[in-house]
C-alpha positions in Angstrom: 78.9 80.4 96.4 78.5 82.0 99.8 80.8 79.3 101.3 83.4 80.0 98.6 83.1 83.7 99.3 83.6 83.0 103.1 86.7 80.9 102.4 88.1 83.6 100.1 87.5 86.2 102.8 89.3 84.0 105.3 92.4 84.6 103.2 92.1 88.2 104.6 92.6 90.0 101.3 93.0 93.4 103.1 96.2 92.1 104.7 97.7 90.7 101.5 99.3 94.0 100.7 102.0 92.8 103.1 103.0 90.2 100.6 102.6 92.4 97.5 104.4 95.6 98.5 107.9 94.3 99.4 108.2 92.4 96.1 107.2 95.4 94.0 109.3 97.9 95.9 112.4 95.7 96.0 112.2 95.2 92.2 111.8 98.9 91.6 114.8 99.5 93.9 116.9 97.2 91.8 116.0 99.2 88.7 116.8 102.5 90.5 120.2 101.2 91.5 120.8 100.6 87.7 120.8 96.9 87.7 118.6 94.5 85.8 115.7 92.7 87.3 114.2 89.3 86.5 110.5 89.0 85.8 110.4 85.3 86.7 111.8 86.1 90.1 109.1 88.7 90.7 106.4 86.2 89.6 107.5 83.3 91.8 108.3 85.5 94.7 104.8 87.1 94.6 103.2 83.7 94.4 105.2 82.3 97.3 104.6 85.4 99.4 100.9 85.3 98.8 100.6 81.6 99.6 102.7 81.9 102.8 100.6 84.8 104.1 97.3 83.1 103.2 98.5 79.9 104.9 99.5 81.9 108.0 96.1 83.5 108.0 94.3 80.2 107.8 96.3 78.5 110.5 95.7 81.6 112.6 91.9 81.2 112.0 91.9 77.5 113.1 94.3 77.8 116.1 92.6 80.9 117.5 89.3 79.1 117.4 90.8 76.0 119.1 92.4 78.2 121.9 89.2 80.2 122.4 90.5 83.5 121.1 87.8 83.5 118.4 84.3 83.2 119.8 80.8 84.5 118.9 81.8 87.7 120.8 84.7 88.6 118.6 84.5 92.1 117.1 86.6 91.5 114.1 85.5 90.1 110.7 84.0 86.6 110.6 86.3 83.7 110.9 85.3 80.6 109.0 86.2 78.2 111.8 84.4 80.2 114.5 81.4 80.5 112.1 81.3 76.8 111.5 81.8 77.1 107.7 84.7 74.7 107.9 86.1 72.6 110.7 89.4 73.5 112.3 91.0 70.5 110.8 89.8 71.5 107.3 91.1 75.0 107.7 94.5 73.7 108.9 94.6 71.3 105.9 93.9 74.2 103.6 96.6 76.3 105.3 99.1 73.4 104.9 98.2 73.1 101.2 99.1 76.8 100.8 102.4 76.3 102.5 103.1 73.3 100.2 102.3 75.3 97.1 104.5 78.1 98.4 107.4 75.7 98.7 106.8 74.6 95.1 106.8 78.2 93.9 110.1 78.7 95.8 111.9 76.0 93.8 112.8 78.3 90.9 114.0 81.0 93.4 116.2 78.4 95.1 117.7 77.4 91.8 118.6 81.1 91.2 119.6 82.2 94.7 121.1 79.0 96.2 121.2 77.8 99.8 120.5 81.2 101.4 117.1 81.3 99.7 116.5 77.7 101.0 117.1 79.0 104.5 114.8 82.1 104.0 112.1 80.0 102.5 112.1 77.3 105.2 112.2 79.9 107.9 109.3 81.8 106.3 107.1 78.7 106.1 108.0 77.6 109.6 107.4 81.0 111.1 104.2 81.4 109.2 102.9 78.2 110.8 104.4 79.1 114.2 102.7 82.5 114.2 99.9 81.0 116.2 100.5 77.2 116.1 103.2 74.9 117.5 104.8 74.9 121.0 106.0 78.5 120.8 103.3 80.5 119.0 104.7 83.9 118.2 101.5 85.8 118.4 100.7 84.3 121.8 104.1 85.3 123.1 104.1 88.9 121.9 106.6 88.2 119.1 104.2 88.7 116.2 105.2 92.3 115.6 108.9 91.4 115.3 108.0 88.5 113.0 106.2 90.9 110.6 109.1 93.4 110.5 111.6 90.6 109.9 109.7 88.5 107.4 107.4 90.9 105.6 109.9 93.7 105.7 113.6 93.0 105.9 113.9 89.4 104.6 111.2 90.0 101.9 112.9 93.1 100.5 116.5 92.1 101.0 115.9 88.6 99.7 114.2 90.0 96.6 117.1 92.3 95.9 119.6 89.5 96.5 117.8 87.3 94.0 118.2 90.0 91.4 121.6 91.3 92.2 123.4 88.6 94.2 124.3 91.2 96.9 123.0 92.2 100.3 122.6 96.0 100.2 122.1 98.7 102.8 119.5 100.2 100.5 117.5 97.0 100.7 117.8 97.0 104.5 116.4 100.6 104.8 113.6 99.8 102.4 112.8 96.6 104.2 112.5 98.6 107.5 110.1 101.0 105.9 107.9 98.3 104.4 108.1 96.2 107.6 107.1 99.1 109.9 104.0 99.8 107.9 103.1 96.1 107.8 103.5 96.0 111.6 101.2 99.0 112.0 98.5 96.8 110.4 99.0 93.9 112.9 99.2 96.4 115.8 95.8 97.8 114.9 94.4 94.3 114.8 95.9 93.4 118.1 94.7 96.6 119.8 91.1 95.9 118.5 91.2 92.4 120.0 93.2 93.0 123.2 90.3 92.4 125.6 89.4 89.1 124.1 93.1 88.1 123.7 93.7 88.8 127.4 90.9 86.4 128.4 92.7 83.5 126.6 96.2 84.5 127.6 97.2 85.5 124.1 100.0 87.9 125.1 100.2 90.3 122.2 102.0 93.6 122.9 98.6 95.2 123.4 97.9 92.7 126.1 101.4 92.8 127.7 101.7 96.6 127.8 98.2 98.0 127.4 96.2 100.3 125.1 98.4 103.4 125.6 101.5 101.5 124.5 99.8 100.1 121.5 98.6 103.5 120.4 102.2 104.8 120.5 103.4 101.7 118.7 101.0 102.2 115.9 102.0 105.9 115.7 105.7 104.9 115.6 105.2 102.2 113.0 103.1 104.5 110.8 105.4 107.5 111.0 109.0 106.1 111.1 109.0 105.1 107.3 108.6 108.7 106.5 111.5 109.7 108.7 113.7 107.0 107.0 113.0 108.8 103.7 115.8 111.1 104.8 118.2 108.3 103.9 116.9 108.3 100.3 117.1 112.0 100.1 120.8 112.2 101.2 121.7 109.2 99.0 120.4 111.0 95.9 117.1 109.1 95.5 115.1 112.3 95.9 112.1 111.2 93.7 111.1 108.2 95.9 111.7 110.3 99.0 109.4 113.0 97.8 106.7 110.9 96.1 106.1 108.6 99.0 105.5 111.5 101.3 102.1 111.9 99.7 101.0 109.0 101.8 101.7 110.9 105.0 98.1 112.2 105.4 97.0 108.6 105.6 99.4 107.9 108.4 98.2 111.1 110.3 94.5 110.1 109.8 95.2 106.5 111.1 97.1 107.8 114.2 94.4 110.4 115.0 91.7 107.7 114.7 93.5 105.2 117.0 94.2 107.9 119.7 90.7 109.3 119.6 88.7 106.0 119.6 88.4 103.2 122.1 89.0 99.7 120.7 85.9 98.2 119.2 84.2 97.2 116.0 85.2 100.6 114.3 88.8 99.3 114.4 87.9 97.1 111.5 87.7 100.3 109.5 91.1 101.4 110.9 92.6 98.1 109.9 91.6 98.9 106.4 93.2 102.3 106.8 96.4 100.7 108.0 96.4 98.3 105.0 95.8 101.3 102.7 98.7 103.2 104.2 101.0 100.2 103.7 99.8 99.8 100.1 99.8 103.5 99.1 103.2 104.2 100.6 104.6 101.0 99.0 103.2 101.8 95.6 104.4 105.4 95.7 107.9 104.6 96.7 107.9 101.9 94.1 106.8 104.5 91.5 109.5 106.8 92.7 112.3 104.2 92.3 110.9 103.2 88.9 111.0 106.8 87.7 
């Protein structure tokens, strides 16, 4: 049972809000626009999103161990490859299984959305694998943050709205930015926590490339910008979601204060949870606002 629990924890459940929030928020936006939404689309999109993210997390677990980024000195949560619970090949196989299941869940979405959904799906799986693996690992090149904004923000929301409406909308673009920025705050906290160890193995995250000060301001920007973008909803007449989601602002302020007042270390595991909480609470509140 302890091994099963360790494997489940390797899915990194605190980060799975990045898959949940864009699907829910995009569906609520469709309703707010006055169009109908498809429950089957929501189900399969959620399943595919969860599986892609879990697969990405597992591949990251195995590859970081192989490259020496995860050792007994890591200050983040336990990784199953580094801890010897499963071998790197076993973890990679499990990650590959998740990607295969995600493709299967995407078939009904392709049948509804056509070739553009094929392109998004293939890109999502390939980029999920390439986040840490392959010849051009995004996380090791400092491109992980851009990947999160694009795939867990813009494409996730815009693709979901397209599946329900058949249109690419500016509203979906703005919402995608908001969701993507908060998801990126989460990865930026993670990278700031690990920047010292990542530097030793030449994992060139933005925290490694530009330093602790830059990362702190990046986290602040990613946490705060979604609230600024609420001005769009206000002036477009979506006042309820603009107001309701502002109740998450204290969470952003708390996260920013903590990051600026604390040197990177084990306490950042707590801040990672706060970033995930901000992403989830803001996403659920704006979802509620659109639903109302």
